[in-house]
Backbone as a chain_set.jsonl record, in Angstrom:
{"seq": "MSFLLKSMVSSQVKNLGLGGGEEEKKDDGAAVDPAAAAGMTREEYEEYQKQVVEEKMERDAEFAHKKAERATLRVHLREKYRLPKSEQDENAIQMAGDDVDIPEELRKMVDEDTVEEEEKDSILGQIQNIQNMDMDTIKEKAQATFAEMKEAAEQKCTVM", "coords": {"N": [[14.729, 47.035, 14.824], [16.72, 47.016, 16.737], [16.474, 44.465, 17.683], [17.369, 42.907, 15.512], [20.061, 43.712, 15.404], [20.916, 42.841, 17.92], [20.567, 40.029, 17.687], [22.42, 39.439, 15.654], [24.876, 40.149, 16.851], [24.917, 38.462, 19.096], [25.0, 35.935, 17.872], [27.515, 36.059, 16.673], [29.167, 36.205, 18.886], [28.737, 33.719, 20.05], [29.853, 32.079, 18.106], [32.549, 32.661, 18.427], [33.102, 31.455, 20.774], [33.056, 32.58, 23.215], [30.96, 32.812, 24.93], [28.015, 31.216, 26.13], [28.098, 29.047, 24.352], [29.09, 26.692, 25.44], [27.219, 24.963, 26.582], [25.882, 23.843, 24.396], [27.933, 22.373, 23.228], [28.33, 20.368, 25.118], [25.925, 18.964, 24.917], [26.162, 17.973, 22.305], [28.29, 16.186, 22.63], [27.163, 14.201, 24.229], [25.337, 13.113, 22.499], [26.891, 11.795, 20.698], [27.595, 9.225, 21.543], [25.438, 6.749, 21.236], [24.717, 4.555, 22.784], [25.175, 5.28, 25.449], [23.341, 7.333, 25.605], [20.974, 5.898, 25.429], [21.039, 4.579, 27.78], [22.416, 2.186, 28.089], [24.973, -0.362, 28.037], [27.796, -0.598, 25.808], [27.907, -3.159, 24.566], [25.328, -4.157, 25.075], [23.844, -2.349, 23.612], [24.739, -2.887, 20.975], [23.805, -5.505, 20.693], [21.086, -5.033, 20.871], [20.725, -3.503, 18.535], [21.329, -5.473, 16.64], [19.14, -7.201, 17.024], [17.058, -5.531, 16.219], [17.632, -5.215, 13.487], [17.428, -7.897, 12.617], [14.694, -8.404, 13.153], [13.53, -6.593, 11.387], [14.364, -7.683, 8.949], [12.97, -10.124, 9.028], [10.311, -9.187, 8.991], [10.307, -7.954, 6.476], [10.754, -10.18, 4.828], [8.444, -11.672, 5.329], [6.533, -9.884, 4.386], [7.209, -9.823, 1.664], [6.589, -12.45, 1.01], [3.788, -12.521, 1.441], [3.055, -10.674, -0.484], [3.804, -12.06, -2.77], [2.017, -14.191, -2.602], [-0.41, -12.894, -3.121], [0.137, -12.075, -5.706], [0.287, -14.547, -6.953], [-2.366, -15.349, -6.775], [-3.529, -13.402, -8.435], [-2.334, -14.125, -10.867], [-3.455, -16.636, -11.188], [-6.179, -15.937, -11.482], [-5.988, -14.437, -13.807], [-5.292, -16.407, -15.645], [-7.577, -17.971, -15.494], [-9.628, -16.295, -16.477], [-8.612, -15.702, -18.89], [-6.923, -13.442, -19.311], [-4.405, -10.949, -20.142], [-0.973, -11.653, -19.255], [1.007, -10.541, -16.434], [4.093, -9.105, -16.008], [5.059, -8.004, -13.709], [3.765, -9.348, -11.604], [4.779, -11.927, -12.015], [7.486, -11.46, -11.503], [7.378, -10.797, -8.785], [6.625, -13.246, -7.716], [8.835, -14.823, -8.38], [10.825, -13.551, -6.881], [10.083, -14.253, -4.339], [10.715, -16.885, -4.237], [9.475, -18.894, -5.72], [8.025, -20.917, -4.435], [5.406, -20.43, -3.653], [2.081, -20.533, -2.597], [-1.463, -20.149, -3.124], [-3.148, -18.35, -0.604], [-5.102, -20.0, 1.939], [-7.652, -18.941, 2.646], [-8.199, -17.296, 0.449], [-8.175, -19.178, -1.559], [-10.462, -20.635, -0.909], [-12.401, -18.677, -1.393], [-12.134, -18.313, -4.174], [-12.785, -20.868, -5.061], [-15.476, -20.96, -4.24], [-16.559, -19.007, -5.902], [-16.169, -20.256, -8.364], [-17.858, -22.474, -8.118], [-20.316, -21.152, -7.951], [-20.436, -20.006, -10.51], [-20.524, -22.32, -12.087], [-22.98, -23.323, -11.285], [-24.686, -21.39, -12.315], [-24.348, -21.838, -15.009], [-25.461, -24.306, -15.374], [-28.4, -26.404, -15.963], [-30.221, -26.191, -13.876], [-29.511, -23.73, -12.888], [-30.29, -22.129, -14.998], [-33.024, -22.529, -14.878], [-33.604, -21.329, -12.42], [-32.955, -18.787, -13.135], [-34.979, -18.268, -14.889], [-37.108, -17.882, -13.2], [-36.708, -15.321, -12.363], [-37.451, -13.824, -14.513], [-40.023, -12.081, -16.345], [-43.419, -13.062, -17.14], [-44.236, -12.54, -19.786], [-41.85, -12.441, -21.252], [-40.983, -15.071, -20.947], [-43.063, -16.412, -22.259], [-42.746, -15.445, -24.88], [-40.201, -16.492, -25.491], [-40.748, -19.235, -25.364], [-42.61, -19.546, -27.451], [-41.015, -18.794, -29.623], [-39.084, -20.799, -29.561], [-40.706, -23.038, -30.02], [-41.63, -22.441, -32.589], [-39.229, -22.553, -34.016], [-38.56, -25.262, -33.685], [-40.711, -26.431, -35.045], [-40.302, -25.516, -37.676], [-37.838, -26.738, -38.223], [-38.62, -29.413, -38.12], [-40.452, -29.513, -40.271], [-38.724, -29.111, -42.407], [-37.181, -31.419, -42.363], [-39.005, -33.49, -42.537], [-40.993, -34.843, -45.004], [-43.697, -35.411, -45.138], [-45.138, -33.656, -43.579]], "CA": [[16.111, 47.182, 14.419], [17.585, 46.617, 17.842], [16.412, 43.008, 17.743], [18.243, 42.416, 14.468], [21.435, 43.969, 15.833], [21.196, 41.983, 19.065], [20.709, 38.646, 17.229], [23.68, 39.327, 14.91], [25.996, 40.22, 17.794], [24.935, 37.265, 19.95], [25.452, 34.801, 17.081], [28.961, 36.198, 16.481], [29.817, 35.894, 20.164], [28.668, 32.262, 20.208], [30.818, 31.481, 17.177], [33.89, 32.859, 18.968], [33.273, 30.568, 21.915], [33.227, 33.386, 24.416], [29.85, 32.721, 25.874], [26.784, 30.567, 25.733], [28.288, 27.917, 23.468], [29.55, 25.488, 26.148], [26.101, 24.054, 26.797], [25.628, 23.129, 23.149], [29.009, 21.406, 23.029], [28.088, 19.244, 26.02], [24.824, 18.208, 24.33], [26.687, 17.26, 21.149], [29.134, 15.096, 23.112], [26.3, 13.136, 24.725], [24.656, 12.509, 21.371], [27.847, 11.027, 19.915], [27.53, 7.83, 21.973], [24.015, 6.416, 21.373], [24.527, 3.572, 23.851], [25.072, 6.028, 26.702], [22.088, 8.081, 25.547], [19.884, 4.949, 25.67], [21.195, 4.029, 29.123], [22.897, 0.806, 27.964], [26.398, -0.498, 27.745], [28.089, -0.707, 24.371], [27.542, -4.507, 24.118], [23.872, -4.25, 25.074], [23.351, -1.55, 22.499], [25.02, -3.621, 19.74], [22.873, -6.638, 20.662], [19.786, -4.446, 20.567], [20.74, -3.144, 17.116], [21.233, -6.731, 15.887], [17.756, -7.661, 17.104], [16.231, -4.651, 15.39], [17.907, -5.544, 12.088], [16.86, -9.219, 12.351], [13.242, -8.275, 13.11], [13.196, -5.907, 10.14], [14.539, -8.641, 7.86], [11.861, -11.071, 9.103], [9.109, -8.502, 8.513], [10.431, -7.769, 5.032], [10.57, -11.48, 4.179], [7.023, -12.023, 5.433], [5.82, -8.994, 3.476], [7.468, -10.284, 0.295], [5.844, -13.697, 0.836], [2.37, -12.159, 1.287], [2.934, -10.016, -1.783], [3.886, -13.124, -3.778], [0.758, -14.934, -2.555], [-1.409, -12.107, -3.846], [0.498, -12.125, -7.131], [-0.099, -15.882, -7.415], [-3.816, -15.32, -6.966], [-3.816, -12.619, -9.642], [-1.943, -14.937, -12.026], [-4.484, -17.675, -11.303], [-7.39, -15.323, -12.026], [-5.726, -14.062, -15.199], [-5.379, -17.63, -16.44], [-8.963, -18.415, -15.493], [-10.434, -15.43, -17.33], [-7.847, -15.509, -20.133], [-6.458, -12.06, -19.392], [-2.959, -10.91, -20.414], [-0.095, -11.88, -18.109], [1.692, -9.37, -15.898], [5.474, -9.408, -15.631], [5.258, -7.558, -12.333], [3.348, -10.445, -10.734], [5.736, -13.02, -12.178], [8.71, -11.066, -10.803], [7.128, -10.898, -7.344], [6.629, -14.668, -7.371], [10.222, -15.296, -8.471], [11.593, -12.989, -5.766], [9.708, -14.969, -3.123], [11.297, -18.218, -4.253], [8.68, -19.806, -6.544], [7.302, -21.931, -3.662], [4.296, -19.691, -3.075], [0.753, -21.038, -2.913], [-2.536, -19.21, -2.829], [-3.587, -18.517, 0.786], [-6.256, -20.886, 2.084], [-8.901, -18.176, 2.608], [-8.417, -16.853, -0.921], [-8.501, -20.375, -2.337], [-11.868, -20.937, -0.647], [-13.218, -17.684, -2.091], [-12.087, -18.606, -5.608], [-13.559, -22.092, -5.273], [-16.889, -20.624, -4.12], [-16.938, -18.308, -7.131], [-16.224, -21.245, -9.433], [-19.082, -23.258, -7.915], [-21.448, -20.301, -8.322], [-20.461, -19.879, -11.971], [-20.969, -23.589, -12.642], [-24.416, -23.433, -11.041], [-25.387, -20.509, -13.251], [-24.266, -22.423, -16.334], [-26.192, -25.568, -15.434], [-29.832, -26.314, -16.276], [-30.914, -25.677, -12.692], [-29.239, -22.298, -12.839], [-31.136, -21.489, -16.007], [-34.403, -22.557, -14.372], [-33.698, -20.276, -11.404], [-32.902, -17.526, -13.862], [-36.309, -18.081, -15.478], [-37.99, -17.358, -12.153], [-36.486, -13.88, -12.257], [-37.998, -13.173, -15.715], [-41.469, -11.887, -16.325], [-44.139, -14.091, -17.899], [-44.268, -12.205, -21.213], [-40.571, -12.851, -21.837], [-40.984, -16.538, -20.983], [-44.002, -16.811, -23.304], [-42.119, -15.15, -26.175], [-39.122, -17.461, -25.714], [-41.348, -20.545, -25.615], [-43.198, -19.522, -28.792], [-39.918, -18.758, -30.589], [-38.489, -22.131, -29.572], [-41.675, -23.931, -30.672], [-41.618, -22.129, -34.02], [-37.96, -23.081, -34.559], [-38.665, -26.721, -33.742], [-41.685, -26.752, -36.088], [-39.63, -25.283, -38.961], [-36.834, -27.787, -38.398], [-39.347, -30.651, -38.413], [-40.995, -29.425, -41.622], [-37.632, -29.249, -43.373], [-36.693, -32.793, -42.364], [-40.077, -34.441, -42.818], [-41.699, -34.49, -46.239], [-45.118, -35.646, -44.958], [-45.743, -32.462, -42.981]], "C": [[17.045, 46.703, 15.51], [17.602, 45.093, 17.985], [17.36, 42.376, 16.729], [19.706, 42.565, 14.865], [21.825, 43.023, 16.962], [21.402, 40.525, 18.611], [22.0, 38.451, 16.45], [24.872, 39.303, 15.84], [26.055, 38.948, 18.623], [25.382, 36.039, 19.157], [26.958, 34.867, 16.837], [29.712, 35.849, 17.754], [29.808, 34.38, 20.387], [29.678, 31.568, 19.301], [32.244, 31.614, 17.687], [34.154, 31.948, 20.162], [33.433, 31.326, 23.209], [32.054, 33.276, 25.368], [28.662, 31.993, 25.28], [26.96, 29.319, 24.89], [28.685, 26.64, 24.172], [28.422, 24.49, 26.345], [25.801, 23.238, 25.546], [26.69, 22.075, 22.902], [28.815, 20.184, 23.92], [26.96, 18.366, 25.467], [25.303, 17.401, 23.133], [27.521, 16.064, 21.582], [28.304, 13.929, 23.612], [25.626, 12.415, 23.561], [25.585, 11.651, 20.523], [27.771, 9.549, 20.289], [26.065, 7.443, 22.195], [23.755, 5.398, 22.484], [24.355, 4.272, 25.188], [23.767, 6.806, 26.739], [20.894, 7.175, 25.839], [19.975, 4.317, 27.049], [21.651, 2.581, 29.111], [24.415, 0.809, 27.814], [26.572, -0.679, 26.244], [27.645, -2.069, 23.827], [26.025, -4.677, 24.06], [23.28, -3.505, 23.891], [23.577, -2.255, 21.172], [24.084, -4.811, 19.593], [21.465, -6.151, 20.297], [19.697, -4.096, 19.084], [20.639, -4.383, 16.23], [19.797, -7.236, 15.865], [16.839, -6.828, 16.211], [16.405, -4.995, 13.915], [17.29, -6.897, 11.725], [15.332, -9.156, 12.253], [12.793, -7.593, 11.818], [13.327, -6.858, 8.959], [13.398, -9.653, 7.845], [10.566, -10.439, 8.59], [9.144, -8.326, 7.007], [10.21, -9.079, 4.283], [9.093, -11.895, 4.206], [6.185, -11.163, 4.494], [5.994, -9.45, 2.03], [6.684, -11.562, 0.009], [4.352, -13.404, 0.628], [2.122, -11.511, -0.076], [2.956, -11.06, -2.907], [2.608, -13.971, -3.783], [-0.334, -14.196, -3.322], [-1.132, -12.132, -5.343], [0.106, -13.476, -7.72], [-1.604, -15.943, -7.664], [-4.175, -14.543, -8.224], [-3.459, -13.403, -10.899], [-2.995, -16.017, -12.272], [-5.758, -17.109, -11.931], [-7.197, -14.901, -13.48], [-5.813, -15.277, -16.115], [-6.831, -18.077, -16.575], [-9.802, -17.602, -16.468], [-9.724, -15.041, -18.626], [-7.466, -14.042, -20.361], [-4.954, -12.059, -19.654], [-2.138, -11.042, -19.124], [0.583, -10.581, -17.689], [3.099, -9.78, -15.466], [5.746, -9.018, -14.185], [4.874, -8.667, -11.349], [4.339, -11.606, -10.823], [7.048, -12.714, -11.459], [8.543, -11.176, -9.293], [7.154, -12.351, -6.896], [8.053, -15.21, -7.391], [11.051, -14.783, -7.307], [11.297, -13.728, -4.467], [10.208, -16.405, -3.129], [10.478, -19.259, -4.983], [7.935, -20.879, -5.758], [6.104, -21.303, -2.957], [2.989, -20.312, -3.538], [-0.262, -19.953, -2.61], [-2.951, -19.423, -1.377], [-4.911, -19.282, 0.854], [-7.581, -20.122, 1.997], [-9.226, -17.732, 1.18], [-8.781, -18.026, -1.822], [-9.978, -20.729, -2.15], [-12.779, -19.964, -1.387], [-13.269, -17.966, -3.587], [-12.904, -19.85, -5.914], [-15.064, -21.818, -5.186], [-17.373, -19.915, -5.379], [-17.076, -19.283, -8.291], [-17.502, -22.074, -9.331], [-20.295, -22.435, -8.326], [-21.559, -20.156, -9.837], [-20.944, -21.159, -12.628], [-22.469, -23.768, -12.448], [-25.205, -22.565, -12.017], [-25.395, -21.093, -14.652], [-25.082, -23.704, -16.472], [-27.67, -25.326, -15.746], [-30.596, -25.756, -15.09], [-30.696, -24.172, -12.547], [-30.084, -21.539, -13.83], [-32.591, -21.454, -15.546], [-34.592, -21.486, -13.306], [-33.673, -18.898, -12.056], [-34.257, -17.22, -14.497], [-37.265, -17.493, -14.451], [-37.854, -15.844, -12.028], [-37.057, -13.119, -13.451], [-39.497, -12.966, -15.556], [-42.135, -12.885, -17.286], [-44.168, -13.8, -19.402], [-42.989, -12.655, -21.909], [-40.514, -14.369, -21.968], [-41.89, -17.032, -22.115], [-43.41, -16.59, -24.686], [-41.009, -16.154, -26.493], [-39.679, -18.836, -26.054], [-41.938, -20.599, -27.03], [-42.109, -19.528, -29.863], [-39.269, -20.136, -30.696], [-39.405, -23.113, -30.281], [-41.681, -23.698, -32.183], [-40.35, -22.668, -34.677], [-38.031, -24.598, -34.696], [-39.609, -27.147, -34.871], [-41.052, -26.589, -37.471], [-38.602, -26.378, -39.231], [-37.496, -29.106, -38.744], [-39.921, -30.644, -39.811], [-39.92, -29.607, -42.68], [-37.177, -30.705, -43.48], [-37.769, -33.775, -42.805], [-40.855, -33.989, -44.058], [-43.197, -34.636, -46.096], [-45.798, -34.389, -44.431], [-45.75, -31.41, -44.03]], "O": [[18.052, 46.053, 15.23], [18.618, 44.507, 18.36], [18.071, 41.422, 17.047], [20.499, 41.641, 14.68], [22.925, 42.47, 16.967], [22.314, 39.856, 19.098], [22.626, 37.397, 16.566], [25.793, 38.511, 15.64], [27.14, 38.406, 18.836], [26.074, 35.18, 19.705], [27.615, 33.827, 16.799], [30.789, 35.256, 17.694], [30.796, 33.827, 20.87], [30.289, 30.575, 19.696], [33.074, 30.751, 17.402], [35.307, 31.702, 20.516], [33.901, 30.768, 24.202], [32.187, 33.637, 26.537], [28.347, 32.13, 24.098], [25.991, 28.576, 24.732], [28.625, 25.574, 23.559], [28.653, 23.283, 26.278], [25.496, 22.049, 25.645], [26.378, 20.988, 22.415], [29.114, 19.066, 23.499], [27.043, 17.14, 25.546], [24.89, 16.254, 22.963], [27.455, 15.015, 20.941], [28.7, 12.776, 23.438], [25.374, 11.213, 23.647], [25.114, 10.857, 19.709], [27.876, 8.696, 19.407], [25.501, 7.772, 23.239], [22.669, 5.389, 23.064], [23.486, 3.901, 25.977], [23.149, 6.927, 27.797], [19.908, 7.621, 26.427], [19.069, 3.586, 27.447], [21.316, 1.82, 30.018], [25.038, 1.826, 27.512], [25.605, -0.888, 25.512], [27.067, -2.136, 22.742], [25.496, -5.265, 23.117], [22.338, -3.972, 23.252], [22.695, -2.23, 20.313], [23.618, -5.1, 18.491], [20.756, -6.785, 19.515], [18.68, -4.372, 18.448], [19.96, -4.368, 15.203], [19.293, -7.65, 14.821], [15.959, -7.36, 15.536], [15.424, -5.058, 13.174], [16.697, -7.039, 10.656], [14.741, -9.781, 11.373], [11.785, -7.981, 11.226], [12.488, -6.841, 8.059], [12.905, -10.009, 6.775], [9.814, -11.069, 7.846], [8.135, -8.524, 6.331], [9.563, -9.1, 3.236], [8.567, -12.408, 3.218], [5.239, -11.652, 3.877], [5.033, -9.461, 1.26], [6.172, -11.746, -1.095], [3.726, -13.978, -0.263], [1.111, -11.77, -0.729], [2.209, -10.947, -3.879], [2.164, -14.418, -4.841], [-1.091, -14.804, -4.079], [-2.057, -12.204, -6.151], [-0.356, -13.546, -8.859], [-2.053, -16.523, -8.652], [-5.03, -14.974, -8.997], [-4.19, -13.356, -11.888], [-3.377, -16.279, -13.412], [-6.348, -17.733, -12.813], [-8.121, -14.992, -14.288], [-6.341, -15.191, -17.223], [-7.26, -18.508, -17.646], [-10.606, -18.166, -17.21], [-10.179, -14.164, -19.36], [-7.659, -13.488, -21.443], [-4.291, -13.068, -19.413], [-2.557, -10.602, -18.054], [0.715, -9.648, -18.48], [3.269, -10.691, -14.656], [6.572, -9.638, -13.516], [5.583, -8.899, -10.369], [4.693, -12.199, -9.804], [7.656, -13.608, -10.871], [9.464, -11.602, -8.596], [7.653, -12.656, -5.813], [8.434, -15.977, -6.507], [11.902, -15.51, -6.793], [12.159, -13.821, -3.593], [10.127, -17.08, -2.103], [10.784, -20.445, -4.863], [7.256, -21.7, -6.375], [5.824, -21.613, -1.799], [2.807, -20.586, -4.724], [0.036, -18.969, -1.932], [-3.096, -20.568, -0.949], [-5.729, -19.213, -0.062], [-8.525, -20.587, 1.357], [-10.379, -17.786, 0.752], [-9.594, -17.888, -2.736], [-10.664, -21.08, -3.11], [-13.803, -20.363, -1.941], [-14.332, -17.868, -4.202], [-13.631, -19.891, -6.907], [-15.841, -22.374, -5.962], [-18.47, -20.188, -5.867], [-17.988, -19.158, -9.108], [-18.152, -22.345, -10.341], [-21.205, -22.951, -8.975], [-22.662, -20.182, -10.383], [-21.686, -21.113, -13.609], [-23.156, -24.294, -13.323], [-26.27, -22.964, -12.488], [-26.34, -20.873, -15.41], [-25.363, -24.136, -17.59], [-28.128, -24.184, -15.785], [-31.509, -24.947, -15.257], [-31.595, -23.44, -12.133], [-30.546, -20.434, -13.546], [-33.305, -20.481, -15.788], [-35.619, -20.808, -13.283], [-34.304, -17.959, -11.57], [-34.64, -16.057, -14.628], [-38.136, -16.694, -14.796], [-38.8, -15.168, -11.624], [-37.14, -11.891, -13.411], [-40.144, -13.607, -14.728], [-41.47, -13.473, -18.139], [-44.128, -14.73, -20.207], [-43.033, -13.186, -23.019], [-40.051, -14.891, -22.982], [-41.53, -17.957, -22.842], [-43.548, -17.438, -25.567], [-40.89, -16.613, -27.629], [-39.151, -19.526, -26.926], [-41.777, -21.601, -27.726], [-42.254, -20.186, -30.893], [-38.942, -20.587, -31.794], [-38.935, -23.939, -31.064], [-41.731, -24.649, -32.962], [-40.408, -23.19, -35.79], [-37.609, -25.153, -35.711], [-39.332, -28.118, -35.574], [-41.247, -27.436, -38.343], [-38.511, -26.885, -40.35], [-36.984, -29.849, -39.582], [-39.885, -31.671, -40.488], [-40.174, -30.192, -43.733], [-36.828, -31.169, -44.565], [-37.449, -34.805, -43.399], [-41.318, -32.851, -44.119], [-43.93, -34.029, -46.876], [-46.932, -34.098, -44.811], [-46.211, -30.295, -43.783]]}, "num_chains": 1, "name": "protein.A"}
């Protein structure tokens, strides 16, 4: 109880300005001038603030450009795989100025994927795929293909 009474009385005395409040007022006065608090003159502080703002703008512009590059890659992949378009990606590209290309590393990765897909679709890719199958599956496929060819030949040729 005495603690509560003491804290109420001391806060009222500080509000009146009779004691203990002068130190806080001095601290507030020093915080009003940020240049003095940083140990710089007013001109140096303004120049420093300009540099900070310019650096932030450069970082933001670079971030927007990187974001647009990623959006360009996503648009490219959507076109490649015939997926629906995204307005969010298109907006990011427009905000960056429409002169955004896919980054070189990402372009190489996409090109490698395209080459791998083409290899899988080719005859050599199918032959390599056969190596991964078991012999029973290969035998069944060969017999089915032979039977289909034989039926097609019998339909076309009257002598057989």
